[in-house]
C-alpha positions as protocol buffer text, in pm:
chain_id: "A"
residue {
  index: 1
  type: MET
  ca { x: -1960 y: 8885 z: -2794 }
}
residue {
  index: 2
  type: LYS
  ca { x: -2037 y: 9100 z: -2479 }
}
residue {
  index: 3
  type: ILE
  ca { x: -1710 y: 9184 z: -2278 }
}
residue {
  index: 4
  type: SER
  ca { x: -1700 y: 9218 z: -1892 }
}
residue {
  index: 5
  type: LEU
  ca { x: -1403 y: 9394 z: -1747 }
}
residue {
  index: 6
  type: ILE
  ca { x: -1344 y: 9280 z: -1376 }
}
residue {
  index: 7
  type: ILE
  ca { x: -1131 y: 9488 z: -1160 }
}
residue {
  index: 8
  type: SER
  ca { x: -1013 y: 9364 z: -811 }
}
residue {
  index: 9
  type: THR
  ca { x: -927 y: 9619 z: -535 }
}
residue {
  index: 10
  type: TYR
  ca { x: -897 y: 9688 z: -170 }
}
residue {
  index: 11
  type: ASN
  ca { x: -861 y: 10021 z: 5 }
}
residue {
  index: 12
  type: ARG
  ca { x: -639 y: 10202 z: -265 }
}
residue {
  index: 13
  type: PRO
  ca { x: -869 y: 10436 z: -420 }
}
residue {
  index: 14
  type: ASP
  ca { x: -603 y: 10673 z: -568 }
}
residue {
  index: 15
  type: ALA
  ca { x: -462 y: 10376 z: -771 }
}
residue {
  index: 16
  type: LEU
  ca { x: -822 y: 10263 z: -864 }
}
residue {
  index: 17
  type: ARG
  ca { x: -893 y: 10605 z: -998 }
}
residue {
  index: 18
  type: LEU
  ca { x: -613 y: 10567 z: -1252 }
}
residue {
  index: 19
  type: CYS
  ca { x: -694 y: 10234 z: -1331 }
}
residue {
  index: 20
  type: LEU
  ca { x: -1085 y: 10311 z: -1403 }
}
residue {
  index: 21
  type: LEU
  ca { x: -967 y: 10616 z: -1596 }
}
residue {
  index: 22
  type: SER
  ca { x: -761 y: 10414 z: -1823 }
}
residue {
  index: 23
  type: ALA
  ca { x: -1032 y: 10174 z: -1849 }
}
residue {
  index: 24
  type: PHE
  ca { x: -1282 y: 10453 z: -1960 }
}
residue {
  index: 25
  type: GLY
  ca { x: -1018 y: 10569 z: -2249 }
}
residue {
  index: 26
  type: GLN
  ca { x: -990 y: 10241 z: -2417 }
}
residue {
  index: 27
  type: SER
  ca { x: -1016 y: 10215 z: -2780 }
}
residue {
  index: 28
  type: SER
  ca { x: -1233 y: 9917 z: -2743 }
}
residue {
  index: 29
  type: ILE
  ca { x: -1491 y: 10004 z: -2457 }
}
residue {
  index: 30
  type: PRO
  ca { x: -1590 y: 9675 z: -2246 }
}
residue {
  index: 31
  type: ASP
  ca { x: -1964 y: 9668 z: -2224 }
}
residue {
  index: 32
  type: GLU
  ca { x: -1953 y: 9660 z: -1866 }
}
residue {
  index: 33
  type: ILE
  ca { x: -1685 y: 9720 z: -1578 }
}
residue {
  index: 34
  type: VAL
  ca { x: -1745 y: 9533 z: -1256 }
}
residue {
  index: 35
  type: ILE
  ca { x: -1540 y: 9639 z: -961 }
}
residue {
  index: 36
  type: GLY
  ca { x: -1475 y: 9356 z: -698 }
}
residue {
  index: 37
  type: ASP
  ca { x: -1415 y: 9511 z: -357 }
}
residue {
  index: 38
  type: ASP
  ca { x: -1277 y: 9303 z: -105 }
}
residue {
  index: 39
  type: GLY
  ca { x: -1390 y: 9523 z: 191 }
}
residue {
  index: 40
  type: SER
  ca { x: -1261 y: 9871 z: 119 }
}
residue {
  index: 41
  type: ALA
  ca { x: -1358 y: 10170 z: 338 }
}
residue {
  index: 42
  type: ASP
  ca { x: -1614 y: 10415 z: 229 }
}
residue {
  index: 43
  type: ASP
  ca { x: -1355 y: 10648 z: 55 }
}
residue {
  index: 44
  type: THR
  ca { x: -1321 y: 10377 z: -224 }
}
residue {
  index: 45
  type: LYS
  ca { x: -1712 y: 10399 z: -295 }
}
residue {
  index: 46
  type: SER
  ca { x: -1715 y: 10752 z: -297 }
}
residue {
  index: 47
  type: MET
  ca { x: -1458 y: 10771 z: -542 }
}
residue {
  index: 48
  type: ILE
  ca { x: -1618 y: 10514 z: -770 }
}
residue {
  index: 49
  type: ASP
  ca { x: -1949 y: 10716 z: -767 }
}
residue {
  index: 50
  type: SER
  ca { x: -1779 y: 11034 z: -840 }
}
residue {
  index: 51
  type: LEU
  ca { x: -1660 y: 10863 z: -1166 }
}
residue {
  index: 52
  type: ARG
  ca { x: -1979 y: 10711 z: -1278 }
}
residue {
  index: 53
  type: LYS
  ca { x: -2089 y: 10994 z: -1514 }
}
residue {
  index: 54
  type: LYS
  ca { x: -1765 y: 10950 z: -1709 }
}
residue {
  index: 55
  type: CYS
  ca { x: -1802 y: 10575 z: -1754 }
}
residue {
  index: 56
  type: PRO
  ca { x: -1882 y: 10486 z: -2116 }
}
residue {
  index: 57
  type: ALA
  ca { x: -1997 y: 10144 z: -2002 }
}
residue {
  index: 58
  type: THR
  ca { x: -2233 y: 9996 z: -1721 }
}
residue {
  index: 59
  type: LEU
  ca { x: -2046 y: 10024 z: -1403 }
}
residue {
  index: 60
  type: ILE
  ca { x: -2117 y: 9774 z: -1099 }
}
residue {
  index: 61
  type: HIS
  ca { x: -1946 y: 9789 z: -783 }
}
residue {
  index: 62
  type: VAL
  ca { x: -1955 y: 9438 z: -596 }
}
residue {
  index: 63
  type: TRP
  ca { x: -1845 y: 9484 z: -224 }
}
residue {
  index: 64
  type: GLN
  ca { x: -1796 y: 9227 z: 43 }
}
residue {
  index: 65
  type: GLU
  ca { x: -1718 y: 9229 z: 425 }
}
residue {
  index: 66
  type: ASP
  ca { x: -1341 y: 9288 z: 496 }
}
residue {
  index: 67
  type: ALA
  ca { x: -1289 y: 8955 z: 671 }
}
residue {
  index: 68
  type: GLY
  ca { x: -895 y: 8912 z: 541 }
}
residue {
  index: 69
  type: TYR
  ca { x: -796 y: 8852 z: 196 }
}
residue {
  index: 70
  type: ARG
  ca { x: -1042 y: 8679 z: -9 }
}
residue {
  index: 71
  type: LEU
  ca { x: -947 y: 8732 z: -346 }
}
residue {
  index: 72
  type: ALA
  ca { x: -1085 y: 8406 z: -479 }
}
residue {
  index: 73
  type: MET
  ca { x: -1420 y: 8471 z: -353 }
}
residue {
  index: 74
  type: MET
  ca { x: -1449 y: 8838 z: -471 }
}
residue {
  index: 75
  type: ARG
  ca { x: -1328 y: 8702 z: -809 }
}
residue {
  index: 76
  type: ASN
  ca { x: -1617 y: 8445 z: -805 }
}
residue {
  index: 77
  type: LYS
  ca { x: -1886 y: 8700 z: -693 }
}
residue {
  index: 78
  type: CYS
  ca { x: -1805 y: 8953 z: -970 }
}
residue {
  index: 79
  type: VAL
  ca { x: -1820 y: 8687 z: -1258 }
}
residue {
  index: 80
  type: ALA
  ca { x: -2166 y: 8564 z: -1113 }
}
residue {
  index: 81
  type: ALA
  ca { x: -2257 y: 8943 z: -1103 }
}
residue {
  index: 82
  type: SER
  ca { x: -2126 y: 9001 z: -1474 }
}
residue {
  index: 83
  type: SER
  ca { x: -2332 y: 8934 z: -1799 }
}
residue {
  index: 84
  type: GLY
  ca { x: -2013 y: 8905 z: -2045 }
}
residue {
  index: 85
  type: ASP
  ca { x: -1970 y: 8624 z: -2261 }
}
residue {
  index: 86
  type: TYR
  ca { x: -1576 y: 8695 z: -2227 }
}
residue {
  index: 87
  type: ILE
  ca { x: -1416 y: 8800 z: -1916 }
}
residue {
  index: 88
  type: ILE
  ca { x: -1108 y: 9034 z: -1862 }
}
residue {
  index: 89
  type: GLU
  ca { x: -968 y: 9021 z: -1546 }
}
residue {
  index: 90
  type: ILE
  ca { x: -725 y: 9282 z: -1399 }
}
residue {
  index: 91
  type: ASP
  ca { x: -627 y: 9430 z: -1045 }
}
residue {
  index: 92
  type: GLY
  ca { x: -701 y: 9802 z: -949 }
}
residue {
  index: 93
  type: ASP
  ca { x: -336 y: 9892 z: -896 }
}
residue {
  index: 94
  type: LEU
  ca { x: -287 y: 9886 z: -1283 }
}
residue {
  index: 95
  type: ILE
  ca { x: -290 y: 10138 z: -1556 }
}
residue {
  index: 96
  type: LEU
  ca { x: -398 y: 10001 z: -1903 }
}
residue {
  index: 97
  type: HIS
  ca { x: -244 y: 10054 z: -2214 }
}
residue {
  index: 98
  type: ARG
  ca { x: -522 y: 10229 z: -2435 }
}
residue {
  index: 99
  type: ASP
  ca { x: -534 y: 9895 z: -2673 }
}
residue {
  index: 100
  type: PHE
  ca { x: -546 y: 9659 z: -2358 }
}
residue {
  index: 101
  type: VAL
  ca { x: -902 y: 9538 z: -2390 }
}
residue {
  index: 102
  type: LYS
  ca { x: -878 y: 9544 z: -2781 }
}
residue {
  index: 103
  type: ASP
  ca { x: -579 y: 9320 z: -2754 }
}
residue {
  index: 104
  type: HIS
  ca { x: -762 y: 9085 z: -2537 }
}
residue {
  index: 105
  type: ILE
  ca { x: -1059 y: 9076 z: -2787 }
}
residue {
  index: 106
  type: GLY
  ca { x: -834 y: 9010 z: -3091 }
}
residue {
  index: 107
  type: PHE
  ca { x: -620 y: 8734 z: -2910 }
}
residue {
  index: 108
  type: ALA
  ca { x: -928 y: 8534 z: -2786 }
}
residue {
  index: 109
  type: ARG
  ca { x: -966 y: 8192 z: -2907 }
}
residue {
  index: 110
  type: ARG
  ca { x: -1237 y: 7905 z: -2839 }
}
residue {
  index: 111
  type: GLY
  ca { x: -1058 y: 7658 z: -2616 }
}
residue {
  index: 112
  type: CYS
  ca { x: -809 y: 7884 z: -2494 }
}
residue {
  index: 113
  type: TYR
  ca { x: -746 y: 8159 z: -2237 }
}
residue {
  index: 114
  type: LEU
  ca { x: -511 y: 8447 z: -2218 }
}
residue {
  index: 115
  type: LYS
  ca { x: -223 y: 8537 z: -1972 }
}
residue {
  index: 116
  type: GLY
  ca { x: -60 y: 8869 z: -1997 }
}
residue {
  index: 117
  type: GLY
  ca { x: 225 y: 9021 z: -1802 }
}
residue {
  index: 118
  type: ARG
  ca { x: 304 y: 9391 z: -1654 }
}
residue {
  index: 119
  type: THR
  ca { x: 544 y: 9681 z: -1664 }
}
residue {
  index: 120
  type: ASN
  ca { x: 627 y: 9762 z: -1296 }
}
residue {
  index: 121
  type: LEU
  ca { x: 642 y: 10164 z: -1203 }
}
residue {
  index: 122
  type: GLY
  ca { x: 852 y: 10270 z: -916 }
}
residue {
  index: 123
  type: GLN
  ca { x: 777 y: 10452 z: -609 }
}
residue {
  index: 124
  type: LYS
  ca { x: 836 y: 10783 z: -721 }
}
residue {
  index: 125
  type: LEU
  ca { x: 668 y: 10777 z: -1044 }
}
residue {
  index: 126
  type: THR
  ca { x: 377 y: 10601 z: -881 }
}
residue {
  index: 127
  type: ARG
  ca { x: 343 y: 10850 z: -590 }
}
residue {
  index: 128
  type: ARG
  ca { x: 329 y: 11122 z: -884 }
}
residue {
  index: 129
  type: LEU
  ca { x: 60 y: 10962 z: -1067 }
}
residue {
  index: 130
  type: CYS
  ca { x: -166 y: 10903 z: -787 }
}
residue {
  index: 131
  type: GLU
  ca { x: -105 y: 11230 z: -612 }
}
residue {
  index: 132
  type: ALA
  ca { x: -209 y: 11401 z: -955 }
}
residue {
  index: 133
  type: GLY
  ca { x: -512 y: 11169 z: -984 }
}
residue {
  index: 134
  type: LYS
  ca { x: -485 y: 11197 z: -1377 }
}
residue {
  index: 135
  type: LEU
  ca { x: -324 y: 10991 z: -1625 }
}
residue {
  index: 136
  type: GLU
  ca { x: -9 y: 11068 z: -1835 }
}
residue {
  index: 137
  type: PRO
  ca { x: 159 y: 10883 z: -2121 }
}
residue {
  index: 138
  type: ILE
  ca { x: 377 y: 10591 z: -2012 }
}
residue {
  index: 139
  type: HIS
  ca { x: 609 y: 10422 z: -2246 }
}
residue {
  index: 140
  type: PHE
  ca { x: 936 y: 10206 z: -2285 }
}
residue {
  index: 141
  type: TRP
  ca { x: 1158 y: 10531 z: -2222 }
}
residue {
  index: 142
  type: THR
  ca { x: 972 y: 10675 z: -1930 }
}
residue {
  index: 143
  type: ARG
  ca { x: 1172 y: 10771 z: -1609 }
}
residue {
  index: 144
  type: GLY
  ca { x: 1067 y: 10578 z: -1318 }
}
residue {
  index: 145
  type: ILE
  ca { x: 1003 y: 10239 z: -1449 }
}
residue {
  index: 146
  type: GLU
  ca { x: 1121 y: 9980 z: -1192 }
}
residue {
  index: 147
  type: SER
  ca { x: 1137 y: 9649 z: -1396 }
}
residue {
  index: 148
  type: LYS
  ca { x: 1040 y: 9508 z: -1698 }
}
residue {
  index: 149
  type: PRO
  ca { x: 1004 y: 9785 z: -1966 }
}
residue {
  index: 150
  type: GLU
  ca { x: 1005 y: 9553 z: -2222 }
}
residue {
  index: 151
  type: ASN
  ca { x: 664 y: 9466 z: -2145 }
}
residue {
  index: 152
  type: SER
  ca { x: 555 y: 9802 z: -2240 }
}
residue {
  index: 153
  type: LEU
  ca { x: 627 y: 9761 z: -2617 }
}
residue {
  index: 154
  type: ARG
  ca { x: 345 y: 9677 z: -2845 }
}
residue {
  index: 155
  type: MET
  ca { x: 422 y: 9467 z: -3150 }
}
residue {
  index: 156
  type: PRO
  ca { x: 103 y: 9263 z: -3243 }
}
residue {
  index: 157
  type: ARG
  ca { x: 266 y: 9095 z: -3545 }
}
residue {
  index: 158
  type: ILE
  ca { x: 552 y: 8947 z: -3308 }
}
residue {
  index: 159
  type: ALA
  ca { x: 261 y: 8886 z: -3048 }
}
residue {
  index: 160
  type: HIS
  ca { x: 54 y: 8656 z: -3306 }
}
residue {
  index: 161
  type: TYR
  ca { x: 351 y: 8431 z: -3346 }
}
residue {
  index: 162
  type: LEU
  ca { x: 434 y: 8405 z: -2987 }
}
residue {
  index: 163
  type: ALA
  ca { x: 81 y: 8380 z: -2840 }
}
residue {
  index: 164
  type: PRO
  ca { x: 75 y: 7978 z: -2861 }
}
residue {
  index: 165
  type: ARG
  ca { x: 458 y: 7923 z: -2819 }
}
residue {
  index: 166
  type: TYR
  ca { x: 585 y: 8155 z: -2560 }
}
residue {
  index: 167
  type: ARG
  ca { x: 639 y: 8018 z: -2216 }
}
residue {
  index: 168
  type: GLN
  ca { x: 408 y: 7748 z: -2222 }
}
residue {
  index: 169
  type: HIS
  ca { x: 577 y: 7569 z: -1962 }
}
residue {
  index: 170
  type: LYS
  ca { x: 599 y: 7857 z: -1713 }
}
residue {
  index: 171
  type: GLU
  ca { x: 340 y: 8005 z: -1501 }
}
residue {
  index: 172
  type: THR
  ca { x: -12 y: 7883 z: -1570 }
}
residue {
  index: 173
  type: ALA
  ca { x: -199 y: 8217 z: -1498 }
}
residue {
  index: 174
  type: LEU
  ca { x: -171 y: 8569 z: -1365 }
}
residue {
  index: 175
  type: GLY
  ca { x: -474 y: 8715 z: -1224 }
}
residue {
  index: 176
  type: CYS
  ca { x: -389 y: 9070 z: -1274 }
}
residue {
  index: 177
  type: ASN
  ca { x: -374 y: 9024 z: -1642 }
}
residue {
  index: 178
  type: MET
  ca { x: -586 y: 8741 z: -1777 }
}
residue {
  index: 179
  type: SER
  ca { x: -906 y: 8674 z: -1992 }
}
residue {
  index: 180
  type: PHE
  ca { x: -1118 y: 8376 z: -2062 }
}
residue {
  index: 181
  type: TYR
  ca { x: -1465 y: 8276 z: -2186 }
}
residue {
  index: 182
  type: ARG
  ca { x: -1749 y: 8249 z: -1899 }
}
residue {
  index: 183
  type: ASP
  ca { x: -1825 y: 7921 z: -2012 }
}
residue {
  index: 184
  type: ASP
  ca { x: -1481 y: 7793 z: -1940 }
}
residue {
  index: 185
  type: PHE
  ca { x: -1481 y: 7960 z: -1584 }
}
residue {
  index: 186
  type: LEU
  ca { x: -1812 y: 7794 z: -1508 }
}
residue {
  index: 187
  type: LEU
  ca { x: -1678 y: 7449 z: -1645 }
}
residue {
  index: 188
  type: ILE
  ca { x: -1430 y: 7458 z: -1355 }
}
residue {
  index: 189
  type: ASN
  ca { x: -1649 y: 7627 z: -1106 }
}
residue {
  index: 190
  type: GLY
  ca { x: -1436 y: 7944 z: -1090 }
}
residue {
  index: 191
  type: TYR
  ca { x: -1179 y: 8025 z: -852 }
}
residue {
  index: 192
  type: ASP
  ca { x: -1124 y: 7781 z: -538 }
}
residue {
  index: 193
  type: GLU
  ca { x: -1229 y: 7966 z: -215 }
}
residue {
  index: 194
  type: PHE
  ca { x: -990 y: 7737 z: -38 }
}
residue {
  index: 195
  type: TYR
  ca { x: -769 y: 8019 z: -80 }
}
residue {
  index: 196
  type: GLU
  ca { x: -761 y: 8300 z: 158 }
}
residue {
  index: 197
  type: GLY
  ca { x: -441 y: 8492 z: 225 }
}
residue {
  index: 198
  type: TRP
  ca { x: -141 y: 8549 z: -24 }
}
residue {
  index: 199
  type: GLY
  ca { x: -102 y: 8330 z: -342 }
}
residue {
  index: 200
  type: GLY
  ca { x: -182 y: 8005 z: -518 }
}
residue {
  index: 201
  type: GLU
  ca { x: -533 y: 8091 z: -619 }
}
residue {
  index: 202
  type: ASP
  ca { x: -414 y: 8201 z: -982 }
}
residue {
  index: 203
  type: GLY
  ca { x: -184 y: 7892 z: -1045 }
}
residue {
  index: 204
  type: ASP
  ca { x: -480 y: 7677 z: -911 }
}
residue {
  index: 205
  type: PHE
  ca { x: -703 y: 7828 z: -1148 }
}
residue {
  index: 206
  type: GLY
  ca { x: -495 y: 7774 z: -1461 }
}
residue {
  index: 207
  type: ARG
  ca { x: -400 y: 7432 z: -1407 }
}
residue {
  index: 208
  type: ARG
  ca { x: -757 y: 7331 z: -1373 }
}
residue {
  index: 209
  type: LEU
  ca { x: -853 y: 7519 z: -1678 }
}
residue {
  index: 210
  type: GLN
  ca { x: -559 y: 7306 z: -1846 }
}
residue {
  index: 211
  type: CYS
  ca { x: -673 y: 7010 z: -1689 }
}
residue {
  index: 212
  type: ALA
  ca { x: -1043 y: 7080 z: -1861 }
}
residue {
  index: 213
  type: GLY
  ca { x: -867 y: 7091 z: -2197 }
}
residue {
  index: 214
  type: ILE
  ca { x: -838 y: 7493 z: -2203 }
}
residue {
  index: 215
  type: SER
  ca { x: -502 y: 7572 z: -2341 }
}
residue {
  index: 216
  type: LYS
  ca { x: -290 y: 7886 z: -2254 }
}
residue {
  index: 217
  type: ARG
  ca { x: -201 y: 8171 z: -2502 }
}
residue {
  index: 218
  type: GLN
  ca { x: 57 y: 8405 z: -2379 }
}
residue {
  index: 219
  type: LEU
  ca { x: 42 y: 8774 z: -2461 }
}
residue {
  index: 220
  type: LYS
  ca { x: 367 y: 8912 z: -2506 }
}
residue {
  index: 221
  type: PHE
  ca { x: 400 y: 9251 z: -2664 }
}
residue {
  index: 222
  type: VAL
  ca { x: 25 y: 9314 z: -2658 }
}
residue {
  index: 223
  type: GLY
  ca { x: -226 y: 9342 z: -2362 }
}
residue {
  index: 224
  type: ILE
  ca { x: 0 y: 9595 z: -2176 }
}
residue {
  index: 225
  type: VAL
  ca { x: -56 y: 9731 z: -1828 }
}
residue {
  index: 226
  type: PHE
  ca { x: 182 y: 9936 z: -1601 }
}
residue {
  index: 227
  type: HIS
  ca { x: 175 y: 9814 z: -1226 }
}
residue {
  index: 228
  type: LEU
  ca { x: 172 y: 10086 z: -970 }
}
residue {
  index: 229
  type: TRP
  ca { x: 433 y: 10035 z: -671 }
}
residue {
  index: 230
  type: HIS
  ca { x: 298 y: 9923 z: -344 }
}
residue {
  index: 231
  type: GLU
  ca { x: 480 y: 9763 z: -55 }
}
residue {
  index: 232
  type: ASP
  ca { x: 525 y: 9413 z: -9 }
}
residue {
  index: 233
  type: LYS
  ca { x: 304 y: 9312 z: 275 }
}
residue {
  index: 234
  type: PHE
  ca { x: 297 y: 9002 z: 479 }
}
residue {
  index: 235
  type: MET
  ca { x: 51 y: 8770 z: 359 }
}
residue {
  index: 236
  type: TYR
  ca { x: -112 y: 8507 z: 564 }
}
residue {
  index: 237
  type: ASN
  ca { x: -138 y: 8140 z: 467 }
}
residue {
  index: 238
  type: ARG
  ca { x: 128 y: 8155 z: 231 }
}
residue {
  index: 239
  type: ASP
  ca { x: 268 y: 7800 z: 340 }
}
residue {
  index: 240
  type: LEU
  ca { x: -78 y: 7640 z: 328 }
}
residue {
  index: 241
  type: ASN
  ca { x: -196 y: 7787 z: 23 }
}
residue {
  index: 242
  type: CYS
  ca { x: 124 y: 7688 z: -180 }
}
residue {
  index: 243
  type: ALA
  ca { x: 101 y: 7339 z: -53 }
}
residue {
  index: 244
  type: HIS
  ca { x: -265 y: 7310 z: -135 }
}
residue {
  index: 245
  type: SER
  ca { x: -200 y: 7419 z: -518 }
}
residue {
  index: 246
  type: CYS
  ca { x: 114 y: 7168 z: -540 }
}
residue {
  index: 247
  type: ARG
  ca { x: -110 y: 6863 z: -440 }
}
residue {
  index: 248
  type: PRO
  ca { x: -89 y: 6619 z: -720 }
}
residue {
  index: 249
  type: ASP
  ca { x: -472 y: 6540 z: -724 }
}
residue {
  index: 250
  type: ILE
  ca { x: -611 y: 6865 z: -813 }
}
residue {
  index: 251
  type: PRO
  ca { x: -970 y: 6844 z: -958 }
}
residue {
  index: 252
  type: VAL
  ca { x: -1103 y: 7020 z: -1258 }
}
residue {
  index: 253
  type: ARG
  ca { x: -1401 y: 7125 z: -1075 }
}
residue {
  index: 254
  type: CYS
  ca { x: -1349 y: 7291 z: -738 }
}
residue {
  index: 255
  type: GLU
  ca { x: -1582 y: 7226 z: -439 }
}
residue {
  index: 256
  type: LYS
  ca { x: -1626 y: 7562 z: -338 }
}
residue {
  index: 257
  type: GLY
  ca { x: -1646 y: 7794 z: -619 }
}
residue {
  index: 258
  type: VAL
  ca { x: -1878 y: 8022 z: -825 }
}
residue {
  index: 259
  type: ASP
  ca { x: -2184 y: 7806 z: -827 }
}
residue {
  index: 260
  type: GLN
  ca { x: -2275 y: 7926 z: -470 }
}
residue {
  index: 261
  type: TYR
  ca { x: -2347 y: 8272 z: -600 }
}
residue {
  index: 262
  type: LEU
  ca { x: -2509 y: 8227 z: -943 }
}
residue {
  index: 263
  type: HIS
  ca { x: -2858 y: 8187 z: -809 }
}
residue {
  index: 264
  type: ILE
  ca { x: -2805 y: 8547 z: -650 }
}
């Protein structure tokens, strides 16, 4: 099974550097790493190019013009540019546990998608890591964790029991830590590009997968990521997006999705 790791980013090269270094050091290396860049400035490209020789996999940089927050569009373009049978999707402000990719591969099941969680790092620890530009060990007892330290505990045996049972009626998807089969993504036409600005695209994506008969498996105590701190910024279209994602007649296949890029 060919694995594609998709990383979404926007104008945060210091965080993306740490994310990439953690991806390069995985115990199971993905076949390709696709960086989905929603219009970052040239310093992001320069940083990516500076790390290319260190990358143990094929490295692809997909960039689109900065015309607002268009994460759904960017993720569709990344899947279209990828060649993996199985897609692991993260954000570029995460540091990955060494076994992150291994866990997603090990817990993958046909007819299912995986949703993980995250441990949130505080501002001071984030600043130190980003300024140093290099990784250091992070674990449950690390000083500077802001919230959810329990999500840093890796316990595969318990995780296997919880995967089909835990939080089955809670959030359907979390785009910063999720994986799925490419065929299932294409079945629902990927992300709905109605969503621009803050929120809604992940939940809509997960609900349409479930409407298509694709079940959620929850990653608890595996698939560990550490989320670097950032300010909460104003996100436009929040109310419109939430209303769209809560409509009762959500179709399995969205109208404006990944199919428009598959011929490129």
